[in-house]
C-alpha positions as CSV (number, residue, x, y, z in Angstrom):
1,M,169.8,255.3,248.3
2,K,172.9,257.3,247.9
3,I,172.2,260.1,245.5
4,V,175.6,261.7,245.6
5,N,178.6,261.4,247.8
6,F,179.9,264.7,248.9
7,L,183.3,265.4,250.3
8,Y,182.8,267.2,253.6
9,L,185.6,269.8,254.3
10,S,186.2,271.1,257.8
11,I,187.8,274.6,258.2
12,L,191.0,274.3,260.0
13,V,191.7,277.2,262.4
14,L,195.3,278.1,262.7
15,Y,196.6,279.5,265.9
16,C,199.8,281.4,265.6
17,Q,201.7,283.7,267.9
18,T,201.0,287.4,267.4
19,G,204.0,289.5,266.7
20,F,205.0,292.6,264.8
21,S,206.3,290.9,261.7
22,Q,204.3,287.6,261.7
23,T,201.4,287.4,259.3
24,I,199.3,284.9,257.2
25,W,199.7,284.4,253.5
26,Q,196.8,282.5,251.9
27,G,196.2,281.2,248.4
28,Q,193.8,278.8,246.8
29,Y,193.9,276.1,244.1
30,H,190.4,275.0,243.2
31,S,189.1,273.4,246.4
32,T,192.4,273.6,248.3
33,R,193.8,276.4,250.5
34,I,197.5,276.9,250.9
35,I,198.4,278.8,254.0
36,L,201.7,280.2,255.2
37,T,202.3,281.6,258.7
38,G,205.4,282.9,260.2
39,D,208.0,285.7,259.7
40,L,209.1,286.1,256.1
41,E,211.8,288.4,257.2
42,S,213.4,285.9,259.6
43,K,216.6,284.1,258.6
44,K,215.5,281.0,260.5
45,D,213.3,278.3,259.0
46,S,210.3,279.6,260.9
47,L,207.7,279.5,258.1
48,L,204.8,277.0,258.6
49,L,202.8,275.6,255.7
50,S,199.2,274.3,256.2
51,I,196.9,272.7,253.6
52,P,193.7,272.1,255.5
53,E,191.8,270.2,252.8
54,M,194.7,267.7,252.7
55,S,195.1,267.6,256.5
56,Y,198.6,269.2,256.5
57,D,199.0,271.3,259.6
58,S,201.9,273.6,260.3
59,I,204.6,271.8,258.3
60,K,208.0,273.5,258.6
61,V,209.4,274.8,255.3
62,G,212.7,276.5,254.8
63,I,212.3,280.1,253.5
64,R,214.7,281.8,251.3
65,K,214.6,285.4,250.0
66,D,216.4,287.1,247.2
67,K,215.4,290.8,246.8
68,D,211.7,290.6,245.7
69,S,211.6,286.8,245.3
70,I,210.5,284.1,247.8
71,H,211.0,280.4,247.7
72,F,210.6,277.5,250.1
73,K,210.6,273.7,250.1
74,N,210.1,270.7,252.3
75,A,211.8,267.6,250.8
76,V,209.9,265.1,253.1
77,Y,206.5,266.2,251.8
78,N,207.8,267.3,248.4
79,F,206.5,270.9,248.8
80,T,208.2,273.6,246.7
81,F,207.2,277.2,246.0
82,K,208.9,279.9,244.0
83,G,207.3,283.4,243.7
84,K,207.7,287.2,243.8
85,Y,206.1,290.0,245.7
86,N,203.8,292.3,244.0
87,A,204.6,296.1,244.0
88,D,203.1,296.9,247.5
89,K,204.1,293.5,249.0
90,T,200.5,292.5,249.8
91,A,200.7,289.4,247.6
92,I,203.2,286.8,246.4
93,N,202.7,285.4,242.9
94,G,204.3,282.1,242.3
95,I,204.3,278.4,241.4
96,F,203.4,275.7,244.0
97,D,204.4,272.1,243.3
98,N,203.4,268.9,245.1
99,Y,202.3,265.4,244.1
100,S,198.7,266.4,244.5
101,I,199.0,270.0,243.2
102,P,201.5,269.8,240.3
103,K,203.1,273.1,239.2
104,A,200.0,275.3,240.0
105,A,200.0,279.1,239.7
106,I,199.2,280.4,243.2
107,V,198.6,283.9,244.5
108,L,199.4,284.1,248.3
109,K,197.5,287.1,249.7
110,K,198.4,288.8,252.9
111,Q,195.6,288.2,255.5
112,T,195.0,289.0,259.2
113,A,193.2,285.6,259.7
114,V,192.6,282.3,257.9
115,E,189.8,282.7,255.4
116,P,187.3,280.0,254.2
117,L,187.4,278.8,250.6
118,F,186.1,281.4,248.2
119,F,184.8,281.3,244.7
120,S,184.1,284.2,242.4
121,Q,180.3,283.5,242.4
122,H,180.1,283.8,246.1
123,P,178.5,287.2,246.9
124,K,180.4,289.9,248.7
125,Q,179.0,292.5,251.1
126,P,177.4,295.0,251.1
127,Y,174.4,293.0,249.7
128,P,171.7,294.8,247.7
129,Y,169.1,292.8,249.7
130,E,168.2,292.0,253.3
131,V,169.7,289.0,255.0
132,K,168.4,287.8,258.3
133,D,169.9,284.9,260.4
134,F,167.6,283.5,263.1
135,T,166.2,280.4,264.7
136,F,162.6,279.1,265.2
137,T,161.0,276.1,266.7
138,G,158.9,273.6,264.7
139,K,155.4,273.1,266.2
140,N,155.2,269.4,265.3
141,T,158.8,268.3,265.3
142,K,159.7,270.4,268.3
143,L,163.2,271.0,266.7
144,R,165.0,274.3,266.7
145,Y,165.9,275.3,263.2
146,G,168.8,277.6,262.3
147,A,167.9,279.6,259.2
148,T,168.8,282.5,256.9
149,L,166.1,284.5,255.2
150,T,167.0,286.6,252.1
151,I,164.5,289.2,251.0
152,P,164.7,291.8,248.2
153,K,165.0,295.3,249.5
154,N,162.1,297.8,249.4
155,K,159.6,295.1,248.4
156,K,156.4,294.2,250.4
157,K,155.3,291.6,247.9
158,Y,157.5,288.9,246.5
159,P,157.6,285.2,245.8
160,I,159.7,283.1,248.2
161,A,161.5,279.8,247.7
162,V,162.4,277.3,250.4
163,L,165.7,275.7,249.4
164,I,166.2,272.0,250.0
165,S,169.6,270.4,249.9
166,G,170.5,266.9,248.6
167,T,171.9,263.8,250.2
168,G,174.1,264.1,253.2
169,Q,174.2,266.5,256.2
170,H,174.7,270.1,255.1
171,D,174.8,273.6,256.4
172,R,172.2,276.1,255.3
173,N,174.4,277.3,252.5
174,Y,174.6,273.8,251.0
175,T,178.4,273.9,251.1
176,Y,180.2,271.3,249.1
177,M,184.0,271.4,248.7
178,G,183.9,275.0,249.8
179,R,181.3,276.0,247.2
180,Q,178.1,277.6,248.7
181,F,175.4,276.4,246.3
182,F,172.5,277.9,248.1
183,T,174.3,281.2,249.0
184,V,174.8,281.7,245.2
185,L,171.3,280.7,244.4
186,A,169.8,283.0,247.1
187,D,171.9,285.9,246.0
188,Y,170.7,285.6,242.4
189,L,167.1,285.2,243.4
190,A,167.2,288.2,245.6
191,R,168.7,290.4,243.0
192,N,165.8,289.5,240.8
193,G,163.1,290.2,243.3
194,I,162.7,286.6,244.8
195,A,163.1,285.9,248.5
196,S,164.4,282.6,249.8
197,L,164.8,280.6,253.0
198,R,167.7,278.2,253.6
199,V,168.1,276.1,256.8
200,D,170.8,273.9,258.5
201,D,170.0,270.2,258.2
202,R,169.1,268.3,261.3
203,G,171.9,268.1,263.9
204,Y,174.0,270.6,262.0
205,G,174.8,274.2,262.9
206,Q,171.9,275.7,264.8
207,T,169.4,273.0,263.9
208,T,168.8,270.3,266.5
209,G,167.7,266.7,265.9
210,D,169.1,263.3,265.0
211,F,170.3,263.2,261.4
212,Q,171.6,259.6,261.4
213,N,168.2,258.2,262.3
214,A,166.1,260.5,260.1
215,T,164.6,259.6,256.8
216,T,163.7,261.5,253.7
217,G,160.1,261.6,255.1
218,D,161.5,263.4,258.2
219,F,163.3,265.9,256.0
220,A,159.9,266.6,254.3
221,D,158.4,267.3,257.8
222,D,161.2,269.8,258.3
223,I,160.2,271.6,255.1
224,D,156.6,271.7,256.3
225,E,157.8,273.4,259.5
226,E,159.7,275.9,257.5
227,I,156.7,276.8,255.3
228,A,154.5,277.0,258.5
229,Y,157.0,279.5,259.9
230,L,156.9,281.7,256.8
231,K,153.1,281.7,256.9
232,S,153.0,282.7,260.5
233,D,155.5,285.6,260.4
234,K,153.6,288.8,259.7
235,N,156.8,290.5,258.5
236,I,157.1,288.0,255.6
237,D,155.0,287.8,252.5
238,G,154.0,284.2,252.6
239,S,151.3,284.3,249.9
240,H,153.4,282.7,247.1
241,I,155.7,280.1,248.7
242,G,157.5,277.5,246.6
243,V,160.2,274.8,247.0
244,I,163.5,274.3,245.2
245,G,165.1,271.0,245.8
246,H,168.3,269.5,244.6
247,S,169.0,265.8,244.2
248,E,167.3,264.1,247.1
249,G,166.0,267.5,247.9
250,G,164.0,267.2,244.7
251,M,162.4,264.0,246.1
252,V,161.6,266.0,249.3
253,A,160.1,268.7,247.2
254,S,157.8,266.2,245.5
255,I,156.6,264.8,248.9
256,V,155.9,268.2,250.3
257,S,154.3,269.6,247.1
258,A,151.9,266.6,247.0
259,R,150.5,267.3,250.4
260,N,151.1,270.9,251.4
261,K,148.5,273.3,250.0
262,D,150.6,276.3,250.9
263,V,153.2,275.4,248.2
264,K,152.5,277.4,245.0
265,F,155.4,276.2,242.8
266,M,158.0,273.4,242.7
267,I,161.4,273.3,241.1
268,S,163.4,270.0,241.0
269,L,167.1,270.3,240.2
270,S,168.4,266.8,239.4
271,G,165.5,265.5,241.5
272,V,164.6,261.8,241.6
273,G,161.6,261.0,239.4
274,V,161.9,257.2,239.3
275,S,161.5,254.6,242.1
276,G,164.2,254.2,244.6
277,L,165.1,250.7,243.3
278,E,165.3,252.0,239.7
279,M,167.4,255.0,240.9
280,L,170.0,252.7,242.4
281,N,170.3,250.8,239.1
282,L,170.5,253.9,237.0
283,Q,173.0,255.7,239.3
284,N,175.4,252.9,239.8
285,T,175.4,252.0,236.1
286,A,176.2,255.6,235.2
287,I,179.0,255.9,237.8
288,L,180.6,252.7,236.7
289,K,180.6,253.7,233.1
290,S,182.2,257.1,234.0
291,Y,185.2,255.1,235.1
292,K,185.5,253.7,231.6
293,F,184.9,250.1,232.6
294,A,184.2,247.7,229.8
295,D,180.4,247.1,229.2
296,K,180.8,243.4,230.2
297,V,182.3,244.5,233.6
298,V,179.6,247.0,234.2
299,D,177.0,244.4,233.4
300,K,178.5,241.9,235.8
301,Q,178.9,244.5,238.5
302,M,175.3,245.6,238.2
303,E,174.1,242.0,238.1
304,M,175.6,241.6,241.6
305,Y,174.5,245.0,242.8
306,N,170.9,244.4,241.8
307,I,170.8,241.2,243.7
308,M,172.0,243.1,246.8
309,F,169.5,245.9,246.2
310,K,166.6,243.5,245.9
311,I,167.5,241.8,249.1
312,V,167.5,245.1,251.0
313,Y,164.2,246.0,249.3
314,D,162.6,242.8,250.5
315,T,164.0,242.8,254.0
316,K,161.3,243.5,256.6
317,E,161.4,246.7,258.6
318,G,163.5,246.3,261.7
319,E,165.5,243.4,260.4
320,S,169.1,243.4,259.1
321,A,169.6,242.6,255.5
322,Q,173.3,241.7,256.0
323,P,172.9,237.9,256.7
324,A,170.9,237.4,253.4
325,M,173.3,239.6,251.5
326,E,176.3,237.6,252.7
327,I,174.7,234.3,251.6
328,A,173.6,235.7,248.2
329,L,177.0,237.3,247.5
330,K,178.8,234.0,248.3
331,E,176.5,232.1,245.9
332,W,177.0,234.6,243.2
333,M,180.8,234.6,243.5
334,Q,180.9,230.8,243.3
335,K,179.3,231.0,239.8
336,Q,182.0,233.4,238.5
337,D,185.5,232.7,237.3
338,S,188.6,234.4,238.8
339,V,188.9,236.8,235.9
340,T,185.4,238.2,236.5
341,L,185.9,238.4,240.3
342,K,189.1,240.4,239.7
343,E,187.4,242.7,237.2
344,V,184.6,243.5,239.7
345,Q,187.1,243.8,242.5
346,L,185.8,241.1,244.8
347,L,189.1,239.1,245.3
348,D,191.5,239.1,248.2
349,G,188.8,239.7,250.9
350,R,187.3,242.7,249.1
351,D,183.9,241.0,249.2
352,Q,183.9,241.3,253.0
353,T,184.8,245.0,252.7
354,F,181.9,245.5,250.3
355,L,179.5,243.7,252.6
356,Y,180.7,245.7,255.6
357,R,180.4,249.1,253.9
358,Y,177.1,248.5,252.0
359,G,175.6,246.7,255.0
360,K,176.0,249.7,257.2
361,D,174.1,251.8,254.7
362,A,171.5,249.2,253.8
363,D,170.3,248.9,257.4
364,R,169.8,252.6,257.9
365,K,166.2,253.9,258.2
366,W,167.0,256.5,255.6
367,Y,168.2,253.9,253.1
368,R,165.2,251.7,253.6
369,Y,162.8,254.7,253.1
370,T,164.4,255.9,249.9
371,I,164.8,252.5,248.3
372,H,161.0,252.1,248.7
373,Y,160.2,255.5,247.3
374,K,157.6,255.3,244.5
375,P,156.9,258.4,242.4
376,E,153.3,257.3,241.7
377,D,152.6,257.9,245.4
378,Y,153.3,261.6,245.2
379,L,153.6,263.0,241.7
380,P,150.0,262.5,240.5
381,K,148.9,264.7,243.5
382,I,150.9,267.7,242.3
383,T,148.9,270.2,240.3
384,I,150.9,273.4,240.9
385,P,153.4,274.7,238.3
386,V,156.5,272.5,238.1
387,F,160.0,273.0,236.6
388,I,162.1,269.9,236.2
389,A,165.8,270.4,235.3
390,N,168.8,268.1,234.8
391,G,172.3,268.3,233.4
392,D,172.9,265.9,230.6
393,K,176.3,264.9,232.1
394,D,174.7,264.0,235.5
395,I,175.8,260.6,236.6
396,Q,174.2,260.7,240.0
397,V,170.6,261.3,238.7
398,P,170.6,260.5,235.0
399,A,168.5,263.1,233.2
400,V,166.4,261.3,230.6
401,E,164.9,258.5,232.7
402,N,164.1,260.7,235.6
403,I,162.5,263.5,233.6
404,N,160.5,261.0,231.6
405,S,159.1,259.6,234.9
406,F,158.2,263.0,236.1
407,K,156.3,263.6,232.8
408,K,154.6,260.2,233.2
409,Y,153.2,260.8,236.7
410,L,152.8,264.6,237.2
411,K,149.2,265.9,236.7
412,T,150.1,269.6,236.6
413,K,149.0,271.5,233.5
414,D,152.0,273.8,233.9
415,L,155.1,271.6,233.4
416,T,158.5,272.8,232.2
417,T,161.4,270.4,231.7
418,K,164.9,271.2,230.6
419,I,168.1,269.2,230.1
420,Y,171.2,271.4,230.1
421,P,174.1,270.4,227.9
422,D,177.6,269.8,229.5
423,L,176.4,270.2,233.1
424,N,177.1,267.7,235.9
425,H,175.1,266.9,239.0
426,M,176.1,270.1,240.7
427,Y,175.3,272.3,237.6
428,Q,178.9,273.0,236.7
429,H,180.2,273.0,233.2
430,C,182.3,269.9,233.0
431,K,184.7,268.1,230.6
432,T,185.3,264.6,231.9
433,C,182.2,265.0,234.1
434,T,183.3,262.5,236.7
435,Q,182.7,262.8,240.4
436,N,186.4,263.7,241.0
437,E,186.4,266.5,238.5
438,A,183.7,268.5,240.4
439,K,186.3,269.7,243.0
440,E,188.5,271.0,240.2
441,I,185.8,273.3,238.7
442,D,185.7,276.7,240.2
443,E,182.1,277.4,239.0
444,V,179.5,277.0,241.7
445,L,176.2,277.1,239.7
446,A,175.8,277.6,236.0
447,P,174.5,281.2,235.2
448,E,172.0,279.9,232.6
449,V,170.3,277.7,235.3
450,L,170.2,280.6,237.8
451,D,168.6,282.8,235.1
452,D,166.0,280.2,234.0
453,I,165.0,279.6,237.6
454,S,164.4,283.3,238.3
455,K,162.6,284.0,235.1
456,W,160.4,280.9,235.5
457,I,159.4,281.9,239.1
458,L,158.6,285.5,238.2
459,Q,156.5,284.4,235.2
460,R,154.3,282.3,237.5
461,Y,154.2,285.0,240.2
462,K,153.0,287.6,237.8
463,K,150.1,285.4,236.7
């Protein structure tokens, strides 16, 4: 089950010749960095433009100066920039224009090295808390885990939260489109007296293991190892450990909380509360509607999708679902007219493209595990305090149906649920609230959610 598709961004390292007058000028437009290298004082066209997130690397642009103004362009790529130095010439304020970034106000700041994407909620050093990067080995999984522990200063007693990322392979900061979700969360928690542990996913960073062949159940085993480590380290207060999971991480949190007696509280942020099969139906319906397709098109698309989902669900472990999917799709298409097939985008060989792409996912162990997930197997066993949150504009994990399922199955006597208005899946205040809009929102994590999480944990800890 694909909870959310994330855009994975790699940081492009630029190598440039060192020299007396050569430097780096870097600006940012939402999730996109604009980087200039070269000699601004040179009369030659020696300036190079890189936009890592768009895979533009060292594109030559002609530089022109007129007193305190700077402008350059590249007609082939349709890049133009017009700007002026600030008073001390440490920044250039201007307008960058391109097909993908139309007439955007950009501030190019003088740097000594290329910097990662930065957002205002990202914490800056010095931190008013302790941060420890380290590795440890799991006793049962035998994997090495790369981790960051954040602890409030001058406190011997504190609650501690294990942070669990959502679908996809992520670093310990849960970085998506340059935004560090868990860094922001850990910072807010620590400033309010709550410690946290965040860990690289399997096969990423300093953590070993095979991510591609792992399941949600394996990720739950990883969290058990993290909790065991916290309990074993005498320098850590492991008396009040809880879990905070986002998206698929909320499912992991449910699995762990149902079986691990060391877990004292659970927070599910846009976590899955329904069955895997129902989740696929809810999610895909919501995503299709977000593209403003007509209801009849959405209904037809979901009719076909649900046939595919059921085939995968019924396919025996170790067998491929693709042969049965191909037969069923052909039979379904034969019953439709050409207008319908065009509307659901299955003409001109696109049916084969769909089968190829979905078939690769459908045969993964991870997909088979999550499509068979049943909340009734885990939620009734959870008796610790639970906080379930969703954004009302979430199209990956629709709020109402998932929260209602949590309410149905959970047996805890301390249950808090909240649906936040105007927040998307990543807890950003949104307008169109589509998947594409997320990269254009500079907010990392809504302040009201951070505040509610901290207050909720501290209230339970004091009890």
